[in-house]
C-alpha positions as CSV (number, residue, x, y, z in Angstrom):
1,M,110.7,51.9,95.1
2,A,112.9,54.8,94.1
3,S,114.0,57.2,96.8
4,S,111.9,60.4,97.1
5,D,114.8,62.3,98.4
6,P,115.0,65.6,96.5
7,N,118.2,66.7,94.9
8,G,119.3,70.2,95.8
9,D,121.7,70.3,92.8
10,E,118.7,69.9,90.6
11,T,117.2,73.0,92.3
12,I,120.3,75.0,91.5
13,E,120.3,74.0,87.9
14,L,116.6,74.7,87.5
15,L,116.9,78.1,89.2
16,Q,119.7,79.0,86.8
17,A,117.5,78.2,83.8
18,M,114.5,80.1,85.2
19,I,116.7,83.2,85.8
20,Q,118.0,83.0,82.2
21,N,114.4,83.0,80.9
22,A,114.1,86.6,82.1
23,C,110.3,86.7,82.7
24,V,110.4,90.4,83.6
25,N,107.0,91.8,84.7
26,D,106.7,95.6,84.4
27,G,103.0,95.7,85.1
28,T,101.9,95.8,81.5
29,E,99.9,93.0,79.9
30,A,102.5,92.2,77.3
31,S,105.4,91.9,79.8
32,G,106.2,88.9,82.0
33,Q,105.9,86.2,79.3
34,E,105.9,83.7,82.1
35,I,105.1,81.1,79.4
36,R,108.8,80.6,79.1
37,N,109.2,79.4,82.7
38,A,105.9,77.5,82.5
39,D,107.2,75.5,79.5
40,L,110.5,74.9,81.2
41,L,108.8,73.6,84.3
42,A,106.4,71.4,82.3
43,T,109.4,69.8,80.5
44,F,111.1,69.3,83.9
45,L,108.1,67.5,85.3
46,E,107.4,65.5,82.2
47,G,107.5,61.8,82.6
48,A,107.5,61.9,86.4
49,G,103.8,60.8,86.7
50,V,102.5,64.2,87.5
51,E,99.3,65.6,86.0
52,V,100.4,69.0,84.4
53,E,98.1,71.7,83.0
54,R,98.9,75.1,81.6
55,Y,96.4,78.1,82.0
56,H,96.7,81.2,79.9
57,A,95.2,84.4,81.3
58,A,96.5,86.4,78.4
59,P,99.0,85.8,75.5
60,G,102.2,84.7,77.2
61,R,100.8,85.1,80.7
62,T,100.8,81.4,81.5
63,S,100.5,79.6,84.9
64,L,101.2,75.9,85.4
65,V,99.5,73.5,87.8
66,A,100.9,70.1,88.6
67,R,99.0,67.7,90.8
68,I,99.7,64.4,92.6
69,E,96.5,62.9,93.6
70,G,96.2,61.5,97.1
71,S,94.7,58.2,98.1
72,D,92.3,59.6,100.7
73,P,89.8,62.3,99.7
74,T,89.3,63.2,103.4
75,A,93.0,63.9,104.0
76,P,94.4,67.4,104.0
77,S,95.7,68.9,100.7
78,L,98.7,71.1,100.2
79,C,99.6,73.7,97.5
80,L,103.1,74.8,96.9
81,N,102.8,78.2,95.3
82,G,105.7,79.8,93.5
83,H,105.6,82.7,91.1
84,T,107.6,82.7,87.9
85,D,107.8,86.4,87.1
86,V,110.5,88.8,88.3
87,V,110.7,92.6,88.6
88,P,112.7,94.8,86.2
89,I,116.3,95.6,86.8
90,S,118.6,98.7,86.5
91,P,121.6,97.2,84.6
92,D,124.1,99.8,85.8
93,G,123.6,98.7,89.4
94,W,124.7,95.1,88.8
95,V,128.2,93.8,89.0
96,E,127.2,90.5,87.3
97,D,124.8,89.6,84.5
98,P,121.3,89.9,86.1
99,F,120.0,87.2,83.8
100,G,123.1,85.0,83.7
101,G,122.2,82.7,86.6
102,E,125.9,82.2,87.3
103,I,127.3,80.5,90.4
104,I,129.9,82.8,92.0
105,D,131.5,82.0,95.3
106,G,128.8,79.6,96.2
107,E,125.9,81.9,95.3
108,V,123.5,81.8,92.4
109,W,123.3,85.4,90.9
110,G,120.4,86.9,89.0
111,R,117.0,88.6,89.1
112,G,114.6,86.2,90.9
113,A,117.3,84.4,93.0
114,V,115.5,85.4,96.2
115,D,112.1,86.6,94.8
116,M,111.1,83.9,94.3
117,L,112.5,81.6,91.6
118,N,114.7,79.9,94.3
119,L,111.6,78.7,96.1
120,T,109.7,77.9,92.9
121,A,112.6,75.7,91.7
122,S,112.7,73.9,95.1
123,M,109.0,73.2,94.9
124,A,109.3,71.8,91.4
125,V,112.1,69.5,92.4
126,V,110.2,68.2,95.4
127,T,107.1,67.6,93.3
128,R,109.0,65.6,90.8
129,A,111.0,63.7,93.4
130,I,107.8,62.6,95.2
131,A,106.1,61.6,92.0
132,R,109.1,59.6,90.8
133,S,109.4,57.8,94.1
134,G,106.0,56.1,93.6
135,R,105.1,57.0,97.1
136,Q,101.3,57.2,97.6
137,L,100.4,60.3,99.6
138,K,97.1,60.4,101.4
139,G,96.4,64.0,100.6
140,D,96.7,65.9,97.3
141,L,99.9,67.8,96.5
142,V,99.5,70.7,94.1
143,F,102.4,72.7,92.6
144,F,101.2,76.0,91.4
145,A,103.8,77.9,89.3
146,V,102.0,81.2,88.9
147,A,102.3,84.3,86.7
148,D,102.0,88.0,87.5
149,E,102.6,88.0,91.3
150,E,104.9,91.0,91.1
151,A,102.2,93.3,89.6
152,G,99.2,92.4,91.7
153,S,98.2,88.9,90.3
154,A,95.6,90.0,87.8
155,Y,97.0,87.6,85.2
156,G,98.0,85.0,87.8
157,A,96.5,83.9,91.1
158,R,93.6,86.4,90.9
159,W,92.7,85.2,87.4
160,M,93.0,81.5,88.4
161,G,90.9,82.2,91.5
162,A,88.1,83.8,89.4
163,N,88.2,81.3,86.5
164,H,89.6,78.0,87.9
165,P,89.2,78.1,91.7
166,D,88.8,74.4,92.1
167,V,92.2,73.8,90.5
168,I,94.1,75.8,93.1
169,T,91.9,75.4,96.2
170,T,93.5,73.4,98.9
171,D,93.4,73.2,102.7
172,Y,96.9,74.4,103.1
173,L,99.4,76.5,101.2
174,L,103.1,77.4,101.3
175,T,104.6,80.3,99.4
176,E,107.2,83.0,100.0
177,N,109.0,84.0,102.2
178,G,110.2,82.6,105.5
179,G,113.2,80.7,106.9
180,L,115.5,83.4,108.3
181,H,117.4,82.4,111.5
182,A,117.4,84.6,114.6
183,G,117.3,84.2,118.4
184,T,120.1,83.2,120.6
185,T,122.3,80.2,121.1
186,E,120.1,79.1,123.9
187,D,116.8,79.8,122.0
188,P,117.4,79.7,118.2
189,T,114.5,80.6,116.0
190,V,113.5,80.5,112.4
191,S,110.8,83.0,111.2
192,M,107.8,81.9,109.2
193,V,105.3,84.3,107.6
194,V,101.7,83.9,108.8
195,G,100.3,87.1,107.4
196,E,101.0,90.2,105.4
197,K,100.2,93.9,105.3
198,G,97.5,95.3,103.1
199,I,98.0,97.0,99.8
200,A,96.5,100.4,99.0
201,W,98.1,101.8,95.9
202,R,97.0,105.3,95.0
203,R,97.4,107.6,92.0
204,L,97.3,111.3,93.0
205,R,96.5,113.6,90.1
206,V,97.8,117.1,90.6
207,K,96.3,119.8,88.4
208,G,97.6,123.2,87.4
209,T,97.4,125.7,84.5
210,P,99.5,125.2,81.3
211,G,101.8,128.0,80.2
212,H,105.0,128.7,78.4
213,G,108.1,127.5,80.3
214,S,109.9,130.8,79.6
215,R,107.5,132.7,82.0
216,P,107.3,130.6,85.2
217,Y,106.9,133.5,87.7
218,R,103.6,133.2,89.7
219,Q,102.3,130.4,87.5
220,D,100.2,127.4,88.5
221,N,102.8,124.7,87.9
222,A,101.4,121.2,88.6
223,L,104.9,119.8,89.0
224,V,105.9,122.3,91.6
225,K,102.8,121.3,93.6
226,A,103.5,117.6,93.0
227,A,107.0,118.1,94.5
228,A,105.5,119.5,97.7
229,I,103.1,116.6,97.9
230,V,105.9,114.1,97.5
231,Q,107.9,115.8,100.2
232,R,104.9,115.7,102.6
233,L,104.3,112.0,101.9
234,N,108.0,111.3,102.6
235,E,107.9,113.2,105.9
236,Y,104.6,111.8,107.1
237,N,104.7,109.5,110.1
238,A,101.5,107.4,110.6
239,G,102.6,106.5,114.1
240,P,103.4,103.0,115.4
241,R,100.7,100.4,115.9
242,F,101.4,96.8,117.1
243,H,99.5,93.9,115.7
244,E,99.1,90.5,117.4
245,F,102.2,88.9,115.9
246,W,104.6,91.8,116.8
247,R,105.3,90.6,120.3
248,P,106.2,87.0,119.2
249,Q,108.3,88.5,116.3
250,V,110.3,90.7,118.8
251,D,110.7,87.8,121.3
252,A,112.2,85.6,118.5
253,M,114.9,88.2,117.7
254,G,116.9,87.3,120.8
255,L,117.6,90.9,121.8
256,D,118.5,92.2,125.2
257,D,115.8,93.3,127.6
258,E,116.3,97.1,127.0
259,M,116.0,96.8,123.2
260,T,113.0,94.5,123.5
261,A,111.2,96.9,125.8
262,I,111.8,99.8,123.3
263,L,110.5,97.8,120.4
264,L,107.3,97.1,122.3
265,D,106.8,100.7,123.5
266,D,104.8,102.8,121.0
267,A,106.2,106.0,122.7
268,A,109.8,105.0,122.2
269,I,110.2,103.0,119.1
270,D,110.2,105.9,116.6
271,E,113.1,107.7,118.3
272,M,115.1,104.4,118.4
273,L,114.4,103.7,114.6
274,A,115.5,107.2,113.7
275,T,119.0,106.6,115.2
276,L,119.5,102.9,114.5
277,P,122.9,102.6,112.7
278,N,121.7,100.0,110.2
279,A,119.2,101.7,107.8
280,S,118.0,98.4,106.3
281,T,117.1,97.0,109.7
282,A,115.4,100.3,110.7
283,A,113.4,100.3,107.4
284,H,112.2,96.7,108.1
285,L,111.2,97.3,111.7
286,H,109.5,100.5,110.8
287,A,107.5,98.8,108.0
288,C,106.5,96.1,110.5
289,T,104.9,98.6,112.8
290,H,103.7,101.5,110.7
291,T,101.4,102.1,107.7
292,T,103.9,103.3,105.1
293,F,103.7,105.7,102.1
294,S,106.2,105.5,99.3
295,P,105.8,107.9,96.3
296,N,107.5,105.8,93.6
297,V,106.3,107.0,90.2
298,I,105.7,110.5,88.8
299,G,104.5,111.3,85.3
300,S,103.5,114.2,83.1
301,Q,102.4,114.3,79.4
302,T,104.3,117.5,78.5
303,K,107.6,118.8,77.2
304,T,110.5,120.9,78.5
305,N,109.1,124.3,77.4
306,I,105.5,123.8,78.7
307,I,104.4,124.4,82.3
308,P,102.5,121.1,83.1
309,D,98.8,121.3,84.0
310,V,98.6,117.6,85.1
311,V,101.1,115.4,87.0
312,D,100.4,111.9,88.3
313,I,102.1,110.5,91.4
314,D,101.7,106.8,92.1
315,V,102.1,106.0,95.8
316,D,102.7,102.5,97.2
317,I,100.8,102.4,100.5
318,R,101.0,99.3,102.8
319,S,98.5,99.2,105.6
320,L,98.6,97.4,109.0
321,P,96.1,94.7,110.0
322,G,92.7,96.2,110.8
323,E,93.0,99.2,108.5
324,G,90.6,99.8,105.6
325,H,89.7,102.3,102.9
326,D,88.6,105.0,105.3
327,D,91.8,104.8,107.3
328,I,93.9,105.2,104.2
329,E,92.0,108.3,103.2
330,A,92.4,109.7,106.7
331,H,96.1,109.1,106.5
332,L,96.3,110.9,103.2
333,R,94.4,113.9,104.5
334,A,96.7,114.1,107.5
335,A,99.8,113.8,105.4
336,L,98.9,116.3,102.7
337,G,97.0,118.9,104.8
338,D,95.8,121.8,102.7
339,L,97.2,120.2,99.6
340,Y,94.7,117.3,99.8
341,D,91.9,119.2,98.2
342,Q,94.2,120.0,95.2
343,V,94.5,116.3,94.2
344,D,92.2,113.7,92.6
345,V,92.8,110.3,94.3
346,T,92.3,107.1,92.3
347,V,92.5,103.6,93.8
348,L,95.0,101.5,91.7
349,L,94.9,98.4,93.9
350,E,93.4,97.9,97.4
351,E,93.4,94.7,99.4
352,P,93.3,94.4,103.2
353,S,95.9,92.7,105.4
354,T,95.4,88.9,105.8
355,S,96.8,86.3,108.1
356,S,96.4,82.6,109.1
357,R,96.3,81.0,112.6
358,I,99.2,78.8,113.7
359,D,97.4,76.1,115.7
360,T,97.4,73.8,112.6
361,P,98.9,70.5,111.4
362,L,100.9,72.4,108.8
363,W,102.6,74.5,111.5
364,E,103.5,71.3,113.3
365,S,104.9,69.8,110.1
366,M,107.0,72.9,109.5
367,Q,108.4,72.7,113.0
368,K,109.4,69.0,112.4
369,A,111.0,69.9,109.1
370,V,113.1,72.6,110.6
371,N,114.2,70.4,113.5
372,N,115.5,67.8,111.1
373,P,118.7,69.9,110.3
374,F,118.3,72.2,113.4
375,P,117.1,70.1,116.3
376,T,116.9,72.9,118.9
377,T,115.4,75.6,116.7
378,R,111.7,76.7,117.1
379,I,109.7,78.4,114.4
380,S,108.2,81.8,115.1
381,P,105.4,83.7,113.4
382,S,105.9,87.0,111.6
383,I,104.0,89.4,109.3
384,S,105.4,90.2,105.9
385,V,105.6,93.9,104.9
386,G,105.1,93.0,101.2
387,F,102.2,91.1,99.5
388,T,102.2,87.6,98.2
389,D,99.6,85.3,96.5
390,A,98.9,83.9,99.9
391,R,96.1,86.5,100.3
392,V,94.3,85.0,97.3
393,H,94.5,81.5,98.7
394,R,93.3,82.7,102.1
395,E,90.2,84.1,100.4
396,L,89.7,80.6,98.9
397,G,89.8,79.1,102.5
398,A,93.4,78.0,102.8
399,V,95.7,78.3,105.8
400,A,98.7,79.9,104.1
401,Y,102.2,80.6,105.3
402,G,105.3,82.0,103.8
403,A,108.0,79.4,104.4
404,G,111.4,78.2,103.5
405,L,114.7,77.4,105.3
406,L,117.8,79.5,104.7
407,S,121.4,79.2,105.8
408,P,122.1,80.4,109.3
409,T,124.9,82.5,107.8
410,L,122.5,84.6,105.8
411,S,121.5,87.7,107.7
412,A,118.0,89.3,107.6
413,A,119.5,92.6,106.5
414,D,121.4,91.1,103.6
415,F,118.5,89.0,102.5
416,G,116.0,91.9,102.7
417,S,118.3,94.2,100.7
418,R,118.3,91.8,97.7
419,F,114.5,92.0,97.2
420,H,114.0,94.2,94.1
421,G,117.5,95.4,94.6
422,H,120.8,95.2,92.7
423,N,123.0,92.1,92.8
424,E,120.2,89.7,93.8
425,R,121.7,86.3,94.7
426,I,121.1,83.2,97.0
427,D,123.7,80.8,98.5
428,T,123.6,77.2,97.5
429,E,123.3,76.0,101.1
430,S,120.0,77.8,101.4
431,L,118.8,76.1,98.2
432,H,119.6,72.6,99.5
433,L,118.0,73.4,102.9
434,T,114.8,74.8,101.4
435,T,114.4,71.9,99.0
436,R,114.7,69.4,101.9
437,F,112.3,71.5,104.0
438,F,109.5,71.5,101.4
439,H,109.9,67.8,100.9
440,D,109.8,67.0,104.6
441,V,106.8,69.2,105.2
442,A,104.8,67.8,102.3
443,T,105.5,64.1,103.2
444,D,104.7,64.7,106.9
445,L,101.5,66.6,106.4
446,L,100.1,64.5,103.5
447,G,101.2,61.2,105.0
């Protein structure tokens, strides 16, 4: 029987090729073109004894499902979910080719290197390695290379869940994004994601009165009102609120007693975050403990010499566990004050926070897999401030975690800054560690 050991070098090569395919998803139906990465992965898995199917939600918006059937229908099943699309780039901010996939100083550079083509490539390599080994697992292993995660999953996991739920329904699921090291020398930890904040994207339509741009005095300019609305959203503080996983997350950081106490004190945390020297760390800790409002897109159908009568503001709102539609509306009213009645609010996307319990066989398998290279390290639960396809699989009944295993040299601040940012890259050590991690979890859980 051939060895089922996965090859991290294969992960590196596959990641480079996926980056070079440039499956950029800007939210429109014609973008993404994930069929390029689906075809690449199908070719990679070909001949390994894996059952592979492609699913087309729209032209070019293709997802791939590869399945290794288990021998025992009563055994647990596991899905490895990795998305194949990436977000757009701003070329001027990059010092290397964002779609070159080059290895520079031990790091693979390119859009998708951390979000999340690195994990998707690792999952594909593990799936092929297990299939090639001839090893008979008891439970089913499903590799789901999915389109459209970056724009809300309408052409990906949401479409699959509505049209082919039986294909992607499993007992357990692993997706992005865990594996960061923290803690102390005496109590080292690796964080795994057990839940995520909710999504409540809104479009605020601001109305005014059109007029000639040469006579702006005392006019009803929608853009001027929109500027005031954006400023109020930027200044609004929803106030801290601690969910059930916040205390374990803080405990796993390995901080001193004073800082730990501040992070667990809703009367003190905001003042501390406002003065924390590292802005990236402050932003992350704030997002973990607050409902956040980020006005990211503004648009007007007018020209330079016309006072606009309509301006749209798209706001990315991320809600804490337990908050729903009415809570979001209450936040908007509080943030905008007297300007609230001057906007029309449209829901663009709204889904509540979701999470999974940790008293599961999958959690135990993840702990074992981490202890293979790091014998004294314990895994700790955390909540992601972004959304993933895990929410779709939880609705289908799965216990879902964001998982991986990164290099101890990679800091949380550096890792976080690369998501949707310039100069995205991942070190090759992390790629080897994550590939081995997924292999060890799958073979331990599925038997």
